[in-house]
N, C-alpha and C positions, 0 to 999 in steps of 0.2 A: 586343110582345115579352115573354116570360115567363122569368124566371130561376129556377133551382132552389130559391132561398130563398123563392120566392113573389112577389118583386118584379115589378111589371107596368109597362110603358111603352107608351103608345099613340102611333102615328104614321101616316104615309101612305106607301103603296108608290110607288116610282118606278123599280123594276127589274122583273125577271121575277117573276110572281106564283105562287109555290109555297111551301108550308110547308117550313121547314128547321130543323135543330137542330145544335148543335155547342158548342164551347168559346167563351165570350164573352171577348174580349180587347180591349185598346185600343191605339191608335197615336197618339202625340203630335206627329207631323210636321205642319208647316204646309202643305206642298205634297207632291206625289209620290204621289197616290193611284193612278195607273196602275202605278207601280213596286211599291207595296205590295200591290195586289190580285193582281199576277202573281208575287209572291214565293212560291215553293213552301213556305216555312216557315209560311205561313198556312193550309195545307191543314187542313180539318176545323174551322176557326175562323170565328166571326162577328166581323168586325173593326169596332170602334167607332173613329171618327175624332174626336179631342177638339177639333181646330180646327173652329170652327162653320160656316164657309162652304166648301162642297165642290161641285165641278162647274163652277166659273166659267170654267175654261180648257179644258173639253172633254177629248177623248181624242186623242192623236196616232196616226198610222198605225203598224202593226206593221212594222218594218223590220229587216233583218238586215245587219250590217256585213260587210266583206271577210273578217273572221276567222270568220264563221259564227255570231256571237253577236248576240242581240237588242240593238238600239241604245237604244231608249227605254223598254223594259220588261225585267222580270227573267226572263221565260220566254214561251212562245208562247201561253199562255192564263191566265185568272183561276183562281187556286187557292183563294182565300178562299170560304167557303160563302155569305157575305152581307156587306153593308156597312151600317153604322148611322151616320147623321149627324144633326146638329142642323138644318142649313138647306141643302137642295139647291137649287142654282141651275139652273133649267131653261134659261136663256139663257147661252151660253158665248161667249167671244171669245179666240182665239189664232191666230196666223198658221199654226201647224202642226196645228191640230185638224181632224179629219175627221168626228167625230161627238160627240154628247153622252154624258156618263157614263151617263145612263139608257138610251139606245139601245144602248150597248155591253153593259150588264148584261143587257138583254133578249135581245140576240143570243147572249150566252154562257149564258143561262138562270140568272142569279145574282140573287137577291132584293136589293132595296135599300129601306131604310126611312128616312124623314126626319121631322122634327118631334119627335125624341126629345131629352129633356133629357140630353145626353151628359155634362155636368158631374156631374149626380147619379148617372148610371150608372157613371161612372168612380170616383166616391167609394165606391159600393157594392162595386165590384170590388176596389178597393184595401183596403177595410176587411175584406172577407170572403175575399179571395183570388179567383183566377180561378174562374168558375163555368160550369156548363153552362147553356144556355138555348135557347129556340126562338122562331121567328117564326111566328105563326099569323094567319089572315085572318078578318075578321068574318063574311064570307059562308060560311065553312066552318070554324066554331069547333071541331068535333069532330075535324078532321084535324090531329092534333098528333104529329109525329114525335118519337121518343126520341133524345136525344143519346147517342152512344157514342164514347168516346175510349179507354177501357181496352181493352187487347188489340189495338188497331189500330196497326200499324207504319206511320206516315205517312212516315217516312224512306224506307221501301221503296216506298210507293205513288207518291211523287213523283220518286224517283231514276230516272235512265236505266237501261235494262235491258241495255245493251251499251256497250262502250267507244266514246266519241266523241272523235275527234282533230280539234282546231281548228287551222287554219292550218298543217297538217302540212307539214314540209319547207321552209317559207318562210324563207330565209336561215339554215336549220338552227338556228333558235331554238326551244328547247323549254321554257324557264323564264320565267315572268312574275314580274318583280321587284315585288312588291306594295308593300313598304315605300317605295322611292323614288317610286313612283307616288302613293301617299297623301301623302307629304311634299310633293311638288310641288303636289298639289291643295290641301292645307291652306295652303301659303304663298300660293297664288294668292288665297285668300280673305283671309288675314291681311294681305296687302300692300295691301289697299284702305285708303285714307286714313281712312275712318270706322270701321275695325275696330281695336280696342285689343288684342284677344287672341283666343285659340282655346280652346274647351272640348271635351274628348273625352268620348264616352260609348260604352258597349258595346265598349270595347277589351279584349276578353277572349275566352276560349274559351266555347262553349256550356256550359250548366250540367253540370259533371261530377257534382256532388251538388246535388240540389234542396233549397231551404229546407223544413224539416219541415212547415210549414203547407200546402205544395203537394202533399205525398205523396198525400193523399186524392183529389186531382183526377185522378191518373194510376193510382190503384189499386195503388200500390207502397209498400213500406217500405224506404227506401234507407239501410239501416244500414251499407252498404259501397258502394264504387264498383261500378257495374254497366256493363261495357263495352257492352252492348246499348243503353244510354241515353246513351252518350258518343259524340258525333259524331266526335270526333277519333281514333277507331280506324278512320279512313277509309283507303282505299287509298293516297292521296297521303302522309299523315303516316306511315303504316307503312313505305312505300317509302323515304321520306327518312330515317327513323330507322334502318332496316336498312342503308342505304348508309353511314350515319355510324358505327353501332355493330356491324353484323353480326347484329343481333337483330331479330326480328319481335315486337312487343309481345304479339300474340295467341298466340305460341308460348311466352311466359314463363308460369311457373306462377302467379305473383302479380304481374301487370303493374302493378296499382294501388300496389304497394309498391316498384317498381323506380325508384330515384332517377334513373337516367339517362333513363328515359322521362318522368318528371315534369319534370326540368330541361329536356328537349328542348322540351316544350310551354310551360313558363314562359319560356324564352328566345325562342321564336317570337313571343310577344306582345310581350315587352320590346323585341325588335329593331324591330318596327314602331313602337312608341311612341317609342323613342329616335331613330329616323330623322325622325319628325315633329317631335319636340322640338328637335332640332338645327337643322332648317330654319326653324322658327318663331322660335326665339331668335336665329338669325342675322339675322332681319328685325326684331329688337329688339321683339318682341311677347310678351305674357303668355300662358302656357299652363297650363291646369288640366284636371282630369278627375273625373268621377263614378266612384267605385270601390266594390268590395264592402267590407262592414264588417270592419275589422281585417285587417292584412296576412296573418295566419296563416290566417284563414278564406278570404280571397281566393285564396290559393295553392291551398288544398285544393278549393274549390268551383268555381272558374272558371279556374284556372291563371293568375291575375293577380298578378304579383310586383311590385305597385306600390310597395312599400317601397324598391325599388331603382331606381325611375325618377327622373328629374331635372326634375320639373315645379315650377311656382311655387306651386301650391295643389292640395289634394285635398279632395274632397267624398265621404267614405265614406257609403254609403247604409245608415244604421243603423236599419233598419225592424224594431224589436224584436219586434213581434207576428208577423212572418213566421217567427220562430224560437221563438215561445211564450216570450218573455222579457219581464221587467219593465223599468222605467225604469233600474234599477241597471246593467243590461247596457249601456246607452248609455254610461255612465261608463267601464266597463271597456274597451269598444271604442275610445272616444276616447283613453283613456290609452295603450293599445297603439299606436294610430296616431301620437300625438304623440311617444312615445318612439322609434318607428321612424324617423320623419322627422328627429327630433333637431335641430330648428331650421333645417333646410334649406328648409322651405316651410311655408305655412299649412295648417292642418287645419280644415275647416268641417264640422260634424256635419250630415249629411243626415237629417232626421227626417220620418217619415210622420205627418201631422197626425192621422189617424184613430187611429193607434197610441198617441199621447201625449195625446190630448184630455182624458182623465180625470186625467192626472198632468202637466199642462202645465208648471207651474213646477218640479216635481221633475225632469222630463226636461231642462229648461233648466239647472237646477243641476248635473245630472250631466254635461252637455256642457261648460259653461263651467268648472265646478269641476275638471275633469280636463284642462284645457288647450286646449280648442277656441278658435280665433280668432273663431268665429262659428257660426251655424247657417243651414241652408237648409231650407225646408219643401216637402213634396210634397203636393198635393191639399188645399190650405188654407194658413193658417187663414182663418176668416171675420172679419168686422169686429170682433166681440166679442173674439176672441182676438188680433187685431192690436193692439187697445187694451191688452189684458193684457200682450202682448209689449212694447209701448212702456213700460208702467208698470214692467215687470220690468227693462228696460234702464236706465230712469231711476234705479231703486233701486240698481242696481249701478254707477251713475256713467258709463255708456257715453254717448257723444255720438251722437245719431241725426241724420244729415244728410238 
C-alpha cells in the first residue's frame, strides 16, 4: 500500500486481487466489519480497521426484515473500495456465519490486505490528515491506479435513484421515532451490572464545515457553508422544516444565515441526546460524550449544541493542528468549554498526541491552566511520553491511581 506522502506498507492479499486507489481512512470499532464494509458512507475509501484481529467470526447471510431493510448489514453490497487489517483470521467461528471474510471480499471483487502495521498507519493518517492511497501488487507493480475524490459526488453515487417506501401502510405508521429507540438501546447496555456508564460519540450532524486542514483532500476552500457538501439539506430534513416553518431552506436566499434553520438542526441532535441522557440517568448511570472543540465551533461546524446538554462529562476533541492552531488554542477552547458548562459537569481536554508532541508540557499547561478536569489522548502517547505525563502530574500534585 502506498500513500500520497510516499509512505509504504507491505502486506499479503486475502481478498480479490486487483489494484485499487481511494481515500485512506480508519475505523476504530472492535467488531462490526460486515456493517462497516456495507455502509455507503465508505464509498471511494480504503478502510483501515484499527482493531488487530479481523475475520474471526466470518460473515453472516444477507437477510431482509419484514420492513424491507437489511437486518445484519447496512446495504445490499460492499461499498468500501478495500479493507486493510493487521491480522486476518482465515478460520472463523460463529453460529450465524455462512462464509469467511476473504471469500466474501472475493465474491464482491473487493481487495483485502493483511499484515499491515495499522497502528503506524493510523498515526500517519492522524498526523497528516486523511490521504489518498493505493494498493498495488508485486507481480504487477506498474499497474497503479490514480485516486480521484475531487469532483466525484459520492452521495449521488450511493443514493437511491427513486423514492423507496418501506413498510408502507402498515398500521398507518409513517414516522420512525429515532430518539426513543436509541435511548432504549443505550439503557439496555447501561443496565448491565458491570457497566458503570455510557459514552457517546459522533452525536452530531455530518460536517457542515470541514476543518481547514482537510480542505485540500476534497479540493475545496470552504470559507462559507456549502449546501452541496451538507448532508442535511436532504429531502427529509427539508420537508420537516417546511412543515414546521412553511419554508424550504433551499428556497431561502441565505439558508446558512437563517437562525430558524440552524436551530432546527441544533434541536434535532439535542433531542436525541437528551432522550438518551434521561433514560441512562434514570438507571443511575454516568453519561459522557466526545464533542467538537468549543461550543461555538461545535454549533457552527456540526450543529452540535453540547453546551446545552445535561451530561456528566464532556471530552471536547481539541485537535489543534486540524485547524492549523498552536498550543495556545487548546487553552482558549478549554476556557470556553469550562465557562459554558459552568460547573454542571467535568471537561476533559481531548488532545491529539501527534499535534502536541513537540509542545507536550505546554499543551498540558494550556488544558489544566484553563480549568480542564483532566485530559484524554488520541493516537498515543508512547512509553516515553507517558513517563513525562506522570512526572508532569506529580509536579502539579495530582494523585495518579
